[in-house]
DSSP file (Angstrom, degrees, kcal/mol; ACC not computed):
  #  RESIDUE AA STRUCTURE BP1 BP2  ACC     N-H-->O    O-->H-N    N-H-->O    O-->H-N    TCO  KAPPA ALPHA  PHI   PSI    X-CA   Y-CA   Z-CA
    1    1 A D              0   0    0      0, 0.0     5,-0.0     0, 0.0     0, 0.0   0.000 360.0 360.0 360.0 118.5    0.0    0.0    0.0
    2    2 A K        +     0   0    0      3,-0.0     0, 0.0     2,-0.0     0, 0.0   0.146 360.0 132.7-103.8  18.9    1.7    3.2   -1.1
    3    3 A Q    >   -     0   0    0      1,-0.1     3,-1.9     4,-0.1     0, 0.0  -0.461  64.9-123.4 -68.8 142.1   -0.9    5.6    0.3
    4    4 A P  T 3  S+     0   0    0      0, 0.0    -1,-0.1     0, 0.0    -2,-0.0   0.783 110.9  49.8 -58.8 -28.1    0.7    8.5    2.3
    5    5 A D  T 3  S+     0   0    0      2,-0.1     2,-0.1     0, 0.0    -2,-0.1   0.400  86.7 114.9 -92.6   3.7   -1.2    7.6    5.4
    6    6 A S  S <  S-     0   0    0     -3,-1.9     2,-0.3     1,-0.1     3,-0.1  -0.378  70.7-112.2 -72.9 152.0   -0.3    3.9    5.3
    7    7 A Y        -     0   0    0      5,-0.2    -1,-0.1     1,-0.1    -4,-0.1  -0.622  11.9-148.2 -83.0 142.8    1.8    2.4    8.1
    8    8 A I  S    S+     0   0    0     -2,-0.3     2,-0.4     1,-0.1    -1,-0.1   0.899  87.0  46.1 -74.7 -42.6    5.3    1.3    7.2
    9    9 A F  S >  S-     0   0    0      1,-0.1     3,-0.9    -3,-0.1    -1,-0.1  -0.825  83.0-131.7-106.7 143.4    5.3   -1.5    9.7
   10   10 A G  T 3  S+     0   0    0     -2,-0.4    -1,-0.1     1,-0.2    -3,-0.0   0.266  82.0  96.5 -80.6  12.4    2.3   -3.9   10.1
   11   11 A F  T 3  S+     0   0    0      1,-0.0     2,-0.4     2,-0.0    -1,-0.2   0.664  84.5  53.4 -79.2 -11.9    1.9   -3.8   13.9
   12   12 A L    <   -     0   0    0     -3,-0.9    -5,-0.2     1,-0.1    -1,-0.0  -0.975  60.8-175.4-117.3 137.2   -0.8   -1.1   13.5
   13   13 A K        -     0   0    0     -2,-0.4    -1,-0.1    -7,-0.1    -6,-0.1   0.673  45.7-110.4-104.3 -22.2   -3.7   -1.7   11.2
   14   14 A G  S    S+     0   0    0      3,-0.1    -2,-0.0    -8,-0.1     7,-0.0   0.319  99.4  84.0 111.1  -8.6   -5.5    1.6   11.4
   15   15 A D        +     0   0    0      2,-0.0     2,-0.1     0, 0.0    -3,-0.0   0.244  63.5 115.4-110.8  13.5   -8.6    0.7   13.4
   16   16 A E        -     0   0    0      1,-0.1     2,-0.1     2,-0.1    -4,-0.0  -0.445  66.8-114.4 -82.3 154.3   -7.2    0.9   16.9
   17   17 A T     >  -     0   0    0     -2,-0.1     4,-2.5     1,-0.1     5,-0.2  -0.362  35.7-102.6 -75.0 166.6   -8.2    3.4   19.5
   18   18 A A  H  > S+     0   0    0      1,-0.2     4,-2.4     2,-0.2     5,-0.2   0.890 124.8  50.5 -58.7 -39.9   -5.7    6.1   20.6
   19   19 A M  H  > S+     0   0    0      2,-0.2     4,-2.5     1,-0.2    -1,-0.2   0.913 110.0  49.2 -65.3 -43.3   -5.1    4.0   23.8
   20   20 A Q  H  > S+     0   0    0      2,-0.2     4,-2.5     1,-0.2    -2,-0.2   0.899 111.3  50.2 -63.5 -40.4   -4.5    0.8   21.8
   21   21 A I  H  X S+     0   0    0     -4,-2.5     4,-2.7     2,-0.2     5,-0.2   0.943 111.3  48.3 -61.6 -48.2   -2.1    2.6   19.5
   22   22 A S  H  X S+     0   0    0     -4,-2.4     4,-2.3     1,-0.2    -2,-0.2   0.919 114.2  45.6 -59.2 -46.1   -0.1    4.0   22.4
   23   23 A M  H  X S+     0   0    0     -4,-2.5     4,-2.3     2,-0.2    -1,-0.2   0.894 113.4  49.4 -66.7 -40.2    0.1    0.7   24.2
   24   24 A R  H  X S+     0   0    0     -4,-2.5     4,-2.5     2,-0.2    -2,-0.2   0.919 111.3  48.7 -66.8 -43.4    1.1   -1.2   21.0
   25   25 A I  H  X S+     0   0    0     -4,-2.7     4,-2.7     1,-0.2     5,-0.2   0.925 111.0  51.2 -61.6 -44.1    3.8    1.4   20.2
   26   26 A R  H  X S+     0   0    0     -4,-2.3     4,-2.4    -5,-0.2    -2,-0.2   0.918 111.2  48.2 -58.0 -44.3    5.1    1.1   23.7
   27   27 A D  H  X S+     0   0    0     -4,-2.3     4,-2.3     2,-0.2    -2,-0.2   0.900 112.3  47.9 -64.7 -41.7    5.2   -2.7   23.4
   28   28 A V  H  X S+     0   0    0     -4,-2.5     4,-2.8     2,-0.2    -2,-0.2   0.918 112.5  48.6 -67.0 -43.1    7.0   -2.7   20.1
   29   29 A I  H  X S+     0   0    0     -4,-2.7     4,-2.9     2,-0.2    21,-0.2   0.917 111.1  51.2 -61.8 -43.0    9.6   -0.1   21.3
   30   30 A S  H  X S+     0   0    0     -4,-2.4     4,-2.0    -5,-0.2    -2,-0.2   0.917 111.6  46.9 -59.8 -44.5   10.2   -2.2   24.4
   31   31 A C  H  X S+     0   0    0     -4,-2.3     4,-1.9     2,-0.2    -2,-0.2   0.922 112.7  49.3 -64.5 -45.2   10.7   -5.3   22.3
   32   32 A C  H  X S+     0   0    0     -4,-2.8     4,-2.7     1,-0.2    -2,-0.2   0.923 110.8  50.4 -59.3 -44.6   13.0   -3.5   19.9
   33   33 A N  H  X S+     0   0    0     -4,-2.9     4,-2.5     1,-0.2    -1,-0.2   0.873 106.0  56.2 -63.4 -37.1   15.0   -2.1   22.8
   34   34 A K  H  X S+     0   0    0     -4,-2.0     4,-1.6     1,-0.2    -1,-0.2   0.939 113.3  40.0 -58.9 -47.4   15.3   -5.6   24.3
   35   35 A Y  H  X S+     0   0    0     -4,-1.9     4,-2.6     2,-0.2    -2,-0.2   0.856 112.3  55.4 -73.6 -34.6   16.9   -6.9   21.1
   36   36 A L  H  X S+     0   0    0     -4,-2.7     4,-3.1     2,-0.2    -2,-0.2   0.904 107.0  51.3 -62.9 -39.8   19.0   -3.8   20.6
   37   37 A R  H  X S+     0   0    0     -4,-2.5     4,-2.6     2,-0.2    -2,-0.2   0.911 110.5  49.0 -61.9 -41.7   20.5   -4.3   24.1
   38   38 A K  H  X S+     0   0    0     -4,-1.6     4,-2.2     2,-0.2    -2,-0.2   0.925 113.4  46.1 -63.2 -44.5   21.3   -7.9   23.2
   39   39 A I  H  X S+     0   0    0     -4,-2.6     4,-1.7     2,-0.2    -2,-0.2   0.936 112.9  50.4 -62.5 -46.6   23.0   -6.8   20.0
   40   40 A G  H  X>S+     0   0    0     -4,-3.1     5,-3.4     1,-0.2     4,-0.7   0.905 110.0  49.8 -58.0 -43.5   24.9   -4.1   21.8
   41   41 A K  H ><5S+     0   0    0     -4,-2.6     3,-0.7     1,-0.2    -1,-0.2   0.910 108.9  52.9 -62.4 -42.1   26.1   -6.5   24.4
   42   42 A A  H 3<5S+     0   0    0     -4,-2.2    -1,-0.2     1,-0.2    -2,-0.2   0.808 118.2  35.7 -64.9 -30.1   27.3   -8.9   21.7
   43   43 A I  H 3<5S-     0   0    0     -4,-1.7    -1,-0.2     2,-0.2    -2,-0.2   0.340 117.7-105.4-108.5   6.7   29.3   -6.2   19.9
   44   44 A G  T <<5S+     0   0    0     -4,-0.7     2,-0.6    -3,-0.7    -3,-0.2   0.788  75.0 131.9  80.7  28.2   30.4   -4.3   23.0
   45   45 A I    > < -     0   0    0     -5,-3.4     3,-0.6    -6,-0.2    -1,-0.2  -0.946  42.3-153.1-115.1 112.8   28.2   -1.3   22.8
   46   46 A A  T 3  S+     0   0    0     -2,-0.6    -9,-0.0     1,-0.2    -5,-0.0  -0.527  71.1  21.1 -81.8 148.7   26.5   -0.4   26.0
   47   47 A G  T 3  S+     0   0    0      1,-0.2     2,-0.3    -2,-0.2     5,-0.2   0.693  73.1 167.1  75.4  20.9   23.1    1.5   26.1
   48   48 A L    <   +     0   0    0     -3,-0.6     2,-0.3   -12,-0.2    -1,-0.2  -0.538  16.5 137.4 -71.0 129.5   21.9    0.7   22.6
   49   49 A S     >  -     0   0    0     -2,-0.3     4,-2.2   -13,-0.1     5,-0.2  -0.954  69.6 -92.9-159.7 172.4   18.2    1.6   22.2
   50   50 A T  H  > S+     0   0    0     -2,-0.3     4,-2.4   -21,-0.2     5,-0.2   0.852 124.6  56.0 -63.6 -32.5   15.7    3.2   19.9
   51   51 A Y  H  > S+     0   0    0      2,-0.2     4,-2.7     1,-0.2    -1,-0.2   0.942 109.2  44.0 -64.2 -47.4   16.4    6.4   21.8
   52   52 A T  H  > S+     0   0    0     -5,-0.2     4,-2.8     1,-0.2    -2,-0.2   0.857 112.6  53.4 -68.4 -32.4   20.1    6.3   21.1
   53   53 A A  H  X S+     0   0    0     -4,-2.2     4,-2.6     2,-0.2    -1,-0.2   0.929 111.9  44.6 -64.7 -44.5   19.5    5.3   17.5
   54   54 A R  H  X S+     0   0    0     -4,-2.4     4,-2.4     2,-0.2     5,-0.2   0.917 114.2  50.1 -64.1 -43.8   17.2    8.3   17.1
   55   55 A H  H  X S+     0   0    0     -4,-2.7     4,-2.4     1,-0.2    -2,-0.2   0.930 113.1  45.9 -59.7 -47.9   19.7   10.6   18.8
   56   56 A S  H  X S+     0   0    0     -4,-2.8     4,-2.9     2,-0.2     5,-0.3   0.906 110.7  53.5 -63.7 -43.0   22.5    9.3   16.7
   57   57 A Y  H  X S+     0   0    0     -4,-2.6     4,-2.1     1,-0.2    -2,-0.2   0.945 113.0  42.3 -56.2 -52.0   20.5    9.7   13.5
   58   58 A A  H  X S+     0   0    0     -4,-2.4     4,-2.5     1,-0.2    -1,-0.2   0.891 115.3  50.1 -65.1 -40.4   19.7   13.3   14.2
   59   59 A T  H  X S+     0   0    0     -4,-2.4     4,-2.9    -5,-0.2     5,-0.2   0.923 110.1  48.9 -65.8 -45.6   23.2   14.1   15.4
   60   60 A V  H  X S+     0   0    0     -4,-2.9     4,-1.4     1,-0.2    -1,-0.2   0.921 113.3  47.9 -61.4 -43.8   24.9   12.6   12.3
   61   61 A L  H  <>S+     0   0    0     -4,-2.1     5,-2.5    -5,-0.3     3,-0.2   0.936 113.4  47.2 -62.1 -45.8   22.5   14.5   10.0
   62   62 A K  H ><5S+     0   0    0     -4,-2.5     3,-1.7     1,-0.2    -2,-0.2   0.937 112.2  48.9 -62.2 -46.7   23.0   17.8   11.8
   63   63 A R  H 3<5S+     0   0    0     -4,-2.9    -1,-0.2     1,-0.3    -2,-0.2   0.734 107.4  56.4 -67.7 -21.5   26.8   17.4   11.9
   64   64 A S  T 3<5S-     0   0    0     -4,-1.4    -1,-0.3    -3,-0.2    -2,-0.2   0.412 121.8-106.5 -89.9   3.0   26.9   16.6    8.2
   65   65 A G  T < 5 +     0   0    0     -3,-1.7    -3,-0.2     1,-0.2    -2,-0.1   0.640  58.2 167.0  87.2  14.7   25.1   19.9    7.4
   66   66 A T      < -     0   0    0     -5,-2.5    -1,-0.2    -6,-0.2     5,-0.0  -0.370  48.1 -95.3 -64.1 140.5   21.6   18.5    6.6
   67   67 A N    >>  -     0   0    0      1,-0.1     4,-1.8    -2,-0.1     3,-0.7  -0.326  27.4-133.9 -57.4 131.8   18.9   21.0    6.5
   68   68 A I  H 3> S+     0   0    0      1,-0.3     4,-2.8     2,-0.2     5,-0.2   0.794 104.4  61.7 -62.6 -28.8   17.1   21.2    9.8
   69   69 A A  H 3> S+     0   0    0      2,-0.2     4,-2.3     1,-0.2    -1,-0.3   0.892 105.1  47.7 -64.6 -38.1   13.7   21.2    8.1
   70   70 A Y  H <> S+     0   0    0     -3,-0.7     4,-2.8     2,-0.2    -2,-0.2   0.929 112.2  48.7 -66.3 -44.9   14.5   17.7    6.7
   71   71 A I  H  X S+     0   0    0     -4,-1.8     4,-1.8     1,-0.2     6,-0.2   0.927 111.6  51.0 -59.5 -44.8   15.7   16.5   10.1
   72   72 A S  H  X>S+     0   0    0     -4,-2.8     5,-2.4     1,-0.2     4,-0.6   0.929 112.4  45.2 -58.2 -48.5   12.5   17.8   11.6
   73   73 A E  H ><5S+     0   0    0     -4,-2.3     3,-1.0     1,-0.2    -1,-0.2   0.911 111.7  51.5 -64.2 -42.6   10.3   16.1    9.1
   74   74 A S  H 3<5S+     0   0    0     -4,-2.8    -1,-0.2     1,-0.3    -2,-0.2   0.777 109.2  50.9 -69.7 -24.4   12.2   12.8    9.3
   75   75 A L  H 3<5S-     0   0    0     -4,-1.8    -1,-0.3    -5,-0.2    -2,-0.2   0.551 116.4-116.0 -84.8  -8.2   11.8   12.8   13.1
   76   76 A G  T <<5 +     0   0    0     -3,-1.0     2,-0.3    -4,-0.6    -3,-0.2   0.679  59.4 156.1  83.3  18.2    8.1   13.4   12.8
   77   77 A H      < -     0   0    0     -5,-2.4    -1,-0.3    -6,-0.2    -2,-0.1  -0.593  34.6-158.6 -79.4 138.5    8.1   16.8   14.4
   78   78 A N  S    S+     0   0    0     -2,-0.3     2,-0.4     1,-0.1    -1,-0.1   0.667  79.3  49.1 -85.6 -19.0    5.3   19.2   13.5
   79   79 A D  S >> S-     0   0    0      1,-0.1     4,-1.1    -7,-0.1     3,-0.8  -0.982  70.9-143.3-128.7 130.9    7.2   22.3   14.5
   80   80 A L  H 3> S+     0   0    0     -2,-0.4     4,-2.4     1,-0.2     5,-0.2   0.826 102.4  63.2 -59.1 -33.2   10.7   23.3   13.5
   81   81 A K  H 3> S+     0   0    0      1,-0.2     4,-2.6     2,-0.2    -1,-0.2   0.857  96.7  57.7 -62.3 -35.5   11.2   24.7   17.0
   82   82 A T  H <> S+     0   0    0     -3,-0.8     4,-2.4     2,-0.2    -1,-0.2   0.928 109.0  45.2 -59.1 -45.4   10.8   21.2   18.5
   83   83 A T  H  X S+     0   0    0     -4,-1.1     4,-2.9     2,-0.2     5,-0.3   0.903 110.8  53.0 -66.4 -41.9   13.6   20.0   16.4
   84   84 A E  H  X S+     0   0    0     -4,-2.4     4,-2.2     1,-0.2    -2,-0.2   0.924 112.7  44.5 -59.4 -44.4   15.8   23.0   17.2
   85   85 A N  H  X S+     0   0    0     -4,-2.6     4,-1.8     2,-0.2    -2,-0.2   0.902 112.5  52.4 -65.4 -41.3   15.3   22.3   20.9
   86   86 A Y  H  X S+     0   0    0     -4,-2.4     4,-0.9    -5,-0.2    -2,-0.2   0.931 113.6  42.6 -60.1 -48.5   15.9   18.6   20.5
   87   87 A L  H  X S+     0   0    0     -4,-2.9     4,-1.6     1,-0.2     3,-0.3   0.849 110.1  57.1 -69.7 -34.4   19.2   19.2   18.7
   88   88 A A  H  X S+     0   0    0     -4,-2.2     4,-2.1    -5,-0.3    -1,-0.2   0.857 100.5  58.3 -64.3 -34.5   20.2   21.9   21.2
   89   89 A S  H  X S+     0   0    0     -4,-1.8     4,-2.2     1,-0.2    -1,-0.2   0.855 103.6  53.0 -65.0 -32.6   19.8   19.4   24.0
   90   90 A F  H  X S+     0   0    0     -4,-0.9     4,-2.5    -3,-0.3    -1,-0.2   0.913 107.0  51.4 -65.2 -42.7   22.4   17.2   22.3
   91   91 A E  H  X S+     0   0    0     -4,-1.6     4,-2.3     1,-0.2    -2,-0.2   0.894 109.5  50.1 -62.2 -39.4   24.8   20.0   22.1
   92   92 A K  H  X S+     0   0    0     -4,-2.1     4,-2.5     2,-0.2    -1,-0.2   0.929 109.7  50.5 -64.8 -44.3   24.4   20.7   25.9
   93   93 A E  H  X S+     0   0    0     -4,-2.2     4,-2.4     1,-0.2    -2,-0.2   0.907 111.2  49.5 -58.0 -42.3   25.0   17.0   26.6
   94   94 A E  H  X S+     0   0    0     -4,-2.5     4,-2.6     2,-0.2    -1,-0.2   0.897 109.9  50.3 -65.3 -41.4   28.1   17.1   24.6
   95   95 A R  H  X S+     0   0    0     -4,-2.3     4,-2.4     2,-0.2    -2,-0.2   0.913 111.5  48.4 -63.3 -42.7   29.4   20.3   26.3
   96   96 A V  H  X S+     0   0    0     -4,-2.5     4,-2.0     2,-0.2    -2,-0.2   0.930 112.5  48.8 -63.2 -45.4   28.8   18.7   29.7
   97   97 A K  H  X S+     0   0    0     -4,-2.4     4,-1.8     1,-0.2    -2,-0.2   0.923 112.9  47.3 -60.2 -45.4   30.6   15.5   28.7
   98   98 A N  H  X S+     0   0    0     -4,-2.6     4,-2.5     1,-0.2    -1,-0.2   0.869 108.5  54.8 -66.1 -36.9   33.5   17.5   27.3
   99   99 A A  H  X S+     0   0    0     -4,-2.4     4,-1.7     1,-0.2    -1,-0.2   0.894 107.0  51.4 -63.2 -38.9   33.7   19.7   30.5
  100  100 A K  H  < S+     0   0    0     -4,-2.0     4,-0.3     2,-0.2    -1,-0.2   0.900 109.8  49.5 -64.1 -40.1   34.0   16.5   32.6
  101  101 A I  H >< S+     0   0    0     -4,-1.8     3,-1.1     1,-0.2    -2,-0.2   0.926 111.0  49.7 -63.0 -44.2   36.8   15.3   30.3
  102  102 A L  H 3< S+     0   0    0     -4,-2.5    -1,-0.2     1,-0.2    -2,-0.2   0.804 114.1  44.5 -66.4 -29.7   38.6   18.6   30.7
  103  103 A T  T 3< S+     0   0    0     -4,-1.7     2,-1.4    -5,-0.2    -1,-0.2   0.338  84.5  99.5 -98.3   7.7   38.3   18.6   34.5
  104  104 A N    <   -     0   0    0     -3,-1.1     2,-0.8    -4,-0.3     3,-0.5  -0.538  58.6-174.6 -91.8  68.3   39.3   15.0   34.9
  105  105 A F        -     0   0    0     -2,-1.4    -3,-0.1     1,-0.2    -2,-0.1  -0.544  65.4 -32.4 -73.4 106.8   42.9   15.8   35.9
  106  106 A G              0   0    0     -2,-0.8    -1,-0.2     1,-0.1    -2,-0.0   0.606 360.0 360.0  65.3  14.6   44.9   12.5   36.2
  107  107 A E              0   0    0     -3,-0.5    -1,-0.1     0, 0.0    -2,-0.1   0.475 360.0 360.0 -85.4 360.0   42.0   10.4   37.5
């Protein structure tokens, strides 16, 4: 089905209530995260999850100079400001991490 409103993955059919959709998405994300953790453990990457995958996706695009409107659309944000805030939080995390490295004298 190539309709714009069609689901990419078949775990939603389109006739669910909002509550059923929310619960099903939560269950699928939980299952994905379970397997991502197993994969991460097998290859020596801690903390692998759908959240870190989304974070990495957005960060790589931003650092490669991708237009923020494209990043916003691909993340499913309705407002560009949401994406700007989302990406800014990554920059803050990076600054905090780098500050810890800089102040870790000989430890």
